[in-house]
Structure formats: C-alpha cells, structure tokens
N, C-alpha and C positions, 0 to 999 in steps of 0.2 A: 052492268054488274059492278064495274069499278067506280067507287065513289071519289077516291082521290089517291094520289101517289105523293110521297115525300122524298125529297132529295136532300141529303145532309149537306150542311155548309159550315165552314169555319169563319165566314165573314158575312153575317146576315144582311148588313147594309149594302155591301157590294152585290150580293146575290139578288137583293130586292131591286136595286137599280137595273141590273141586267134583265130580270124577268118583268119588271114594270114596262120597260121599253120593248122587249121582245114580244111578250104576250099581248101588249097593248096593240100591236100591229094587227092582231086578229080579233080585236074587240074584247079581249079578256080584261077584267078589272080585279084589283085586289079585294078580296072579300073577308079576309082575316088578317089582322096585324097584332102581334104580341111581341114580347121581348125575345122569344125563341122560335116563333113560327110566323111565316107569311104565306098566304094562300090565294090563288087566282082561279077564276072561272069565267066562262062566257055567259052563263045564265044560271039562275037558281035551278037546282035539281040536275045540273049537268056535272060531269066529272071535273075534279079540281086538281091542280098541280100546286105543290107547296115546297118551300125550302124550310129547313129546320135545323136548329142546333141540337145535336144529339143529347137526349136526356141523361145518358150515363156519364156525361162530362168528358168523354174521350173525344179525340179529334174525329171529325167526319171524314170518311173515305169513300172512294168511288166503287160502286159494285161492279165486279167483272161479269159482264153479260146482262147487266141491268140497262134498260133503255125504254123510257116512255116514248110511245109513238102517238103523235098528236094529229088527229084527223082534221083536215081543213077543207075549204070549199073548192079549191082549184089548184092547178099546177102553178099558176101565177102566184098564188099565195104561198105555196111551198117555196118557190124561188125567192120571193120577197122575205120570208122568215129566215131562210138559210142565209141570205145576204145580210140581214139585220143582225143575226147572231154573230157573224164574223166581224161586222163593223163594231159591235159592242165588245170585242175581245175574245169571242169564242173561236174555236178552231174547226176546220173542215174535216169531216169524216166520210164524205161522199157527196160529190156535186149533185145538184138536183137533176133528175132525169127519170125516164121510164124504167120500171123494174117489173118483175113478174110477167115476162113475156109481153110487155107493153100495156098491161091491164091496169097498172098502178104507177104513180109518180111519187118518188121519194127524194128527200134531201136530208143528209145527216150532218150533225155537228156536235161539238162538245161545248158545254158551258164553261164559265170561269173556274169551276172546281174540277172539271174533267168529266162530268156526267154526260153520257152520250144521249142525244135527243134525235128523234126522227120526226119529220113533218111529212105527211102523205095525203094523197087523195086518190080516188079511183078515176080511171079514164073512160 
C-alpha cells in the first residue's frame, strides 16, 4: 500500500551521502535524483524512501511520532544497518534486539536530521 515516504532535509547533499551508504547496505539504490529530491528503492515496484527539501521553502523539521520502519531479511541485517547508521553519524534510539515477545527483531536510530528510523524483521 505504501509507495514511498519522504523525510525533510535541510542539507540534501549530506542526507544523500548518509542514505546512499546506509541503504546501500541492504541493496537499495538511488532511483531519483533532482535538485530537491533523492529517492531509494531495492527494486522496481517496491516502496521507496526519499529525502526532500520542503517545497514551501521553510526549514525541514522532524515529525514527532513519525518513523519509517524498514523491513529487512534478518536480525543480522538489522544489526548491520543500525551499526552503519551510527557509524555515519546517526544516533541510537534503541539497540538491536528482540521485541514483541520475541517474535520480531528491531533496531532504532535517528538520521543526521533527527528522523527516527526502525529496521526490523520477523523471527
């Protein structure tokens, strides 16, 4: 149902570097590049994540309660992506580990702009 999600950015080049490196770890590639929008996907027809300079010209801000959750193939991938985000300058929002009564495995972080991200898989 979800085609894509955009995260506002005040520095499109830094955000692009962060997400090129982070999402590249899971095989995602940049599929759109313009002066105000950059978008990644793992395959044609799959959901996409984008960073965007707001069209209204106002500064981008972090949504309180907004959190893209990115489904991956394994707990190892969750752990790898969480560590990569921190190595790229992101911050920890919850170490990788089992959640939901041990049925799911999540890792939480924030990107360079403060957007909260979740990486998860089912166990």
